[in-house]
Structure formats: structure tokens, C-alpha cells
C-alpha positions in Angstrom: -21.5 -98.7 193.5 -22.8 -97.3 196.3 -19.6 -96.7 199.6 -20.3 -98.6 202.7 -21.6 -96.7 205.6 -20.0 -97.2 209.3 -21.7 -98.2 212.1 -22.3 -95.8 214.8 -18.9 -97.8 217.0 -17.3 -97.8 214.1 -17.1 -93.8 213.5 -16.1 -93.4 217.0 -13.4 -95.7 216.5 -12.0 -94.3 213.6 -12.4 -90.9 215.2 -10.4 -92.0 218.3 -7.7 -93.8 216.3 -7.0 -90.2 214.4 -7.0 -88.5 217.4 -3.9 -90.8 219.0 -2.8 -89.6 215.1 -2.8 -85.7 215.8 -1.8 -86.2 219.2 1.4 -88.1 218.6 4.6 -87.2 217.0 5.9 -91.4 218.1 4.1 -94.4 216.1 5.3 -97.0 215.5 3.3 -99.3 213.3 5.2 -99.2 209.6 8.0 -98.4 211.0 9.8 -100.3 208.8 8.6 -98.5 205.5 7.7 -94.8 206.7 10.3 -92.1 209.1 9.7 -90.8 212.1 5.6 -88.5 212.0 6.0 -84.9 210.8 4.3 -82.0 210.3 2.8 -80.2 207.4 0.7 -78.7 204.3 -1.2 -80.7 201.8 0.0 -77.9 198.1 -2.3 -79.6 195.9 -4.9 -83.3 195.3 -4.8 -85.4 192.4 -6.9 -87.7 192.0 -6.4 -90.1 195.3 -3.3 -89.4 195.7 -2.3 -85.7 197.8 1.0 -83.1 197.5 2.6 -82.6 201.1 5.5 -80.2 201.3 6.9 -80.4 204.4 8.5 -77.6 206.8 12.0 -76.3 204.6 9.2 -76.3 201.6 9.9 -79.7 200.2 6.6 -81.6 198.2 6.2 -84.9 198.9 3.5 -87.4 197.1 1.9 -89.1 199.1 -1.2 -91.8 199.5 -3.6 -91.2 202.0 -5.2 -93.6 204.2 -8.4 -95.0 203.7 -10.0 -93.5 207.7 -9.2 -90.0 206.9 -11.8 -87.9 205.7 -11.4 -85.8 202.6 -8.9 -83.4 202.3 -8.4 -80.5 200.2 -6.1 -78.2 199.6 -4.9 -75.6 202.6 -5.3 -78.3 205.0 -3.0 -78.8 207.4 -1.6 -83.1 208.0 0.5 -85.1 210.2 2.5 -87.5 207.0 5.3 -89.7 207.2 8.5 -89.9 205.0 9.0 -93.1 202.6 12.6 -94.4 203.5 11.4 -96.1 199.7 12.0 -92.6 197.4 10.3 -94.8 194.6 7.2 -95.2 197.0 4.6 -92.7 197.9 4.1 -90.9 201.2 1.3 -91.3 203.6 -0.9 -88.6 205.0 -1.7 -89.9 208.8 -4.0 -87.1 210.3 -5.9 -84.0 209.3 -5.9 -81.4 212.1 -9.1 -79.7 211.9 -9.9 -76.8 209.7 -11.0 -73.4 211.0 -12.6 -72.8 207.7 -13.4 -74.4 204.3 -14.6 -73.5 201.0 -17.8 -75.8 199.7 -19.2 -75.9 196.9 -22.6 -78.6 195.3 -21.6 -81.2 193.3 -24.1 -82.9 190.7 -22.4 -86.4 191.8 -20.2 -85.9 194.6 -22.9 -84.5 196.9 -21.1 -81.3 198.4 -17.8 -80.5 197.6 -15.0 -79.3 199.2 -13.0 -76.9 197.2 -10.0 -75.7 200.3 -9.5 -76.0 203.4 -8.1 -73.0 206.0 -8.7 -69.8 204.1 -8.8 -66.3 205.9 -10.1 -64.4 202.2 -11.7 -65.7 199.3 -10.5 -62.8 196.6 -13.9 -62.1 194.3 -11.6 -61.7 190.9 -14.9 -60.4 187.6 -13.4 -58.7 184.8 -15.0 -57.0 182.3 -14.1 -59.5 179.4 -16.1 -61.8 179.1 -18.7 -59.4 181.7 -18.8 -57.9 184.4 -21.1 -60.0 186.2 -22.8 -58.4 189.4 -25.3 -62.3 189.7 -21.9 -63.5 190.3 -20.5 -62.1 192.4 -22.9 -61.8 194.5 -23.6 -66.1 195.4 -19.3 -65.7 196.0 -20.6 -62.6 198.5 -23.6 -65.3 199.5 -20.6 -68.2 199.9 -18.2 -65.9 202.1 -21.1 -65.1 204.0 -22.0 -68.3 204.7 -18.1 -69.9 205.5 -17.8 -66.7 207.5 -14.9 -66.1 205.3 -13.6 -62.9 204.1 -14.4 -61.2 201.1 -12.6 -59.4 198.9 -14.2 -57.6 194.5 -11.4 -58.0 193.0 -12.4 -55.6 188.9 -8.8 -57.6 187.2 -8.9 -55.5 183.1 -9.7 -51.8 184.2 -8.0 -50.2 181.4 -10.4 -52.5 178.1 -12.6 -49.6 179.6 -12.6 -45.4 178.9 -13.3 -43.3 181.1 -16.8 -42.9 181.3 -16.9 -47.2 180.9 -15.2 -47.5 183.8 -17.2 -44.4 185.7 -20.6 -46.4 185.0 -18.6 -49.5 186.4 -17.4 -48.1 189.6 -20.9 -46.3 190.5 -21.7 -49.8 189.6 -19.9 -51.3 192.5 -19.6 -49.0 194.7 -22.5 -49.7 196.0 -20.4 -52.9 197.9 -18.2 -49.9 199.0 -21.6 -48.8 200.4 -21.8 -52.1 202.5 -18.5 -52.5 204.3 -16.7 -54.6 201.0 -13.4 -54.2 200.2 -13.5 -53.7 196.1 -10.5 -53.4 194.0 -9.7 -51.5 190.2 -6.5 -53.7 188.3 -5.3 -54.4 184.9 -2.2 -56.8 184.6 -1.2 -55.0 181.3 -1.1 -51.2 183.0 0.1 -52.2 186.2 -2.6 -50.7 188.0 -3.6 -50.6 191.8 -0.9 -54.4 192.1 0.9 -53.2 194.3 -2.6 -53.0 196.7 -3.7 -56.1 195.6 -0.3 -57.8 197.3 -0.8 -55.5 200.2 -3.8 -57.8 200.6 -2.5 -60.7 200.7 0.3 -60.3 202.0 0.4 -63.2 205.5 -3.1 -64.2 205.1 -4.1 -67.4 202.8 -5.8 -66.6 199.7 -8.7 -68.6 196.9 -8.9 -66.5 194.2 -11.6 -67.6 192.6 -13.5 -66.8 189.7 -15.6 -67.1 186.4 -13.0 -68.8 183.8 -10.6 -65.7 181.5 -11.6 -62.6 184.0 -7.1 -63.4 184.9 -6.9 -65.6 187.9 -4.3 -66.6 185.6 -2.1 -63.5 184.7 -2.9 -62.2 187.9 -0.5 -64.9 189.8 2.0 -64.9 186.9 2.3 -60.9 188.6 2.8 -62.5 192.5 4.1 -64.7 190.9 6.3 -64.5 187.8 8.7 -67.6 188.2 6.3 -70.0 187.6 5.0 -68.8 183.8 6.3 -72.1 182.7 3.4 -73.8 185.3 0.1 -71.5 184.8 -0.7 -70.4 181.6 -2.7 -68.0 180.4 -6.3 -68.5 178.6 -8.0 -66.2 176.3 -11.6 -65.8 175.8 -13.0 -67.3 173.1 -14.0 -65.3 170.3 -17.2 -67.6 169.4 -18.9 -68.4 173.4 -17.1 -65.2 174.1 -16.7 -67.4 177.1 -13.4 -67.8 178.9 -10.7 -71.2 179.0 -10.4 -73.6 181.6 -6.7 -72.9 182.7 -5.7 -74.3 185.6 -7.2 -77.5 186.1 -6.2 -78.2 190.1 -6.8 -76.7 192.9 -3.1 -75.3 193.8 -1.6 -73.6 196.9 1.3 -71.7 196.2 3.4 -69.0 198.7 4.7 -65.8 198.5 7.8 -63.9 199.1 6.5 -60.7 200.5 4.6 -63.4 203.6 0.9 -65.6 202.7 -0.2 -68.0 200.6 -2.6 -68.1 197.4 -4.9 -70.9 196.3 -5.7 -70.6 193.1 -8.9 -72.9 192.2 -10.1 -74.5 188.6 -11.7 -71.6 186.9 -16.1 -72.5 187.1 -18.7 -69.9 185.0 -21.3 -70.0 187.9 -20.5 -70.8 191.6 -24.0 -73.3 192.2 -25.9 -72.5 195.6 -28.5 -75.5 194.7 -26.9 -77.1 198.6 -28.0 -73.8 200.4 -31.3 -72.6 202.6 -33.3 -69.2 201.7 -32.8 -68.2 205.1 -29.1 -69.2 203.9 -28.8 -67.3 200.9 -30.7 -64.4 202.3 -27.0 -63.5 204.4 -25.2 -62.4 201.5 -27.6 -60.1 200.9 -26.9 -58.2 204.3 -28.9 -54.7 203.9 -31.8 -56.8 203.3 -31.9 -57.5 206.8 -32.7 -53.9 208.1 -35.8 -53.9 206.7 -37.3 -57.6 207.2 -39.2 -56.4 209.5 -41.1 -54.2 208.0 -42.7 -56.8 206.3 -46.7 -57.9 206.0 -45.7 -61.9 206.7 -43.5 -63.1 208.4 -42.2 -66.3 205.3 -42.7 -62.4 202.8 -42.1 -64.2 199.6 -40.5 -60.7 198.9 -41.9 -61.3 195.1 -45.2 -61.0 195.4 -46.9 -61.2 198.6 -48.1 -57.5 199.5 -46.7 -54.7 201.9 -42.7 -56.6 201.9 -40.9 -54.4 203.1 -37.8 -55.1 200.3 -39.6 -54.1 198.1 -40.6 -50.0 200.0 -37.0 -50.2 200.4 -35.8 -50.8 196.6 -38.9 -47.9 196.3 -37.8 -45.6 199.0 -33.8 -45.9 197.0 -32.9 -48.4 200.2 -31.8 -50.8 198.4 -30.8 -51.8 194.8 -33.2 -53.5 192.7 -30.9 -55.5 190.8 -29.7 -56.3 194.3 -32.9 -58.5 195.2 -33.8 -59.3 191.6 -30.0 -61.0 192.0 -31.8 -63.0 195.2 -34.7 -64.6 193.7 -32.7 -64.7 190.2 -30.3 -67.9 192.7 -33.2 -69.0 194.4 -35.4 -69.8 191.2 -31.9 -71.3 190.0 -32.3 -73.9 193.2 -36.0 -74.8 192.6 -35.1 -75.3 188.8 -32.0 -77.9 189.7 -34.3 -79.5 191.8 -37.2 -79.8 190.0 -34.3 -81.3 187.7 -32.2 -83.8 189.1 -35.2 -84.9 191.9 -32.1 -84.4 194.3 -31.5 -83.1 197.9 -27.6 -81.8 198.8 -26.8 -82.3 201.9 -23.8 -80.9 204.3 
């Protein structure tokens, strides 16, 4: 059943009430059920419930008022503790987000994954395979959301010196574009100190395909969680990683900063974006767009294309242009198969 939409007048009333809750710290209604409103952060979201942490680091299960918009991990909220220890607390209001990571969902439309993120740690690995296409998808998401990306290649111990150099040469292209790239190995304890320093004083979300080692990295950062966060193996049958995280969750780091672990996804969908937005993830293209003969050049078959010339002259990597077109083709395929339009 479709969700009933509010009229403009009703929406204004809801927004006004929400603003009132944000500004007020002494609401009097439901006084018999809940304590005084206080600040908190959403640690995780489970269906219709959310786990909120107070300033003392204690977590509480909370109901969410129906008038509130979607609440996700990382949200800063105003909530009230229940007077009854056997009754859920309640979230009253949400502070404005300074950033949010979203992805399209076939059933829910545009779905927010996490809020108030400072940087996105794009975790990749040489096993099951190093996918530059997946990295480029995440770079598009980072560019559109204006969240800083950091590319992290895990499991480098699985490569010999010749293979390592080949991979380093591939990722050097991203470094030439100004992206930060880290090379680490949990098994050999390589690069972990730099990785930890990159996370300090920031809220970072770990994203990447299943099996790239996100859970293993969390074990390195928070070893006391080894019984809560399981490490998965790569399937011998499919060659794909097995999901080990079932809900997006925020963890505090001893050295400062927070990390958000999200369920592994094998392909980051960008079906809700327009071609102009996809282009934002390929920033080296902009220097050559003015060289195209046609303003609406498709950068594939049109004559006198500035991007194609740049590839031929070694200014742009062929695989980057290929990945750009691959993303656009995926968007077209999804729209044809589903006859669905994704709107933010």
C-alpha cells in the first residue's frame, strides 16, 4: 500500500513542530512516560527502531515518532529516555545533516545509508579481484555527495613483488588525480598505522564489495569487537565475498574519530543519477570537454570528441573512459528493465 502523502499545510505543521523540538530542551508532553529531552547519536537502525547513544556512551533502544523523516546511522538527534526500563525510549527530532550517503533501492527508491560522514573509505582488495570499475562508482558517489574519498587496497600480501608493482602502477593514476591511496595488509600488519591516522578526528564510513576485508580492518581498529563482528571467507564456488555485516553500525575509535560499517554490496548502484552527475566522478575529463565539436557529445561515437582525443594522446586512461560508459550503460539497462525513475 502506498504511503499517504501529506498536504502542504500538514507538511508545514510537521516541519514547524520538528523545529520546535530542536529548539526546545524542556518539552512537557508525555511527562509521565519520558524524561527530559537530551542530545544523542544514532548508532544503528533496526527496522522501525533505532539504537541511540547518550553523552555518557550508554545505548538505548528507541521508537521513532511517525512525523520524523528517515533516521539512519550517524544522525544527531534529540531523544527522551523512558522512565520504565522495560519500555523503549523515543526520538523526538533530528538535527540537520551536513552530509549523507545515499543509494538507489528497487523497493524503497532513494535510500540513505549513513549521515554526517566526513570521508568514505573505499575498501578494495586483490581478492576476489581488484575492480577499478567499483572504485570509480564509489568516486562518483563521493563527488555527488561532496564527501572526501580515500582509496584503500587491502590484502596486498597476496601478491608477489611483480604483481604488487603492477597494481601500484594502476592505482598511481588515482594518486595523480589527487586522490589519497593507502596500501595495507591485515595479515602482515602493513600500512595499518597510516590507516589509523587517516581515521582520527573524523567520521568515516567503510564501503566496498563483500570479502574485501572490512570486518578484518575493524578487528584491527577495535579488537574487543572480535566476538561481535565476524570475518567472512571468499566463496570457493562463486569467488565472491560472503556478507558478514547485517546492519550499518557506528563504532568509536580509542584514538578519536568514528567509523561506520555498512553491509557489503557487490555493486554500488548509481541509477538515480543523471549523466552530468556521473561526470563529476571523472574530474580529469573536464579539461577536455571544451574540445568536443558538439555540446551534447556522447564521448563514444560522435566525431571530434575531446575525451577520445585525450585518450589517444595519453592524457586520459582508456579504462577510465570505459568505466564512465559502463556506468551510463548500467543506468540505461536498469531503466529499461524496471521502467522505473529514481528521484531524490
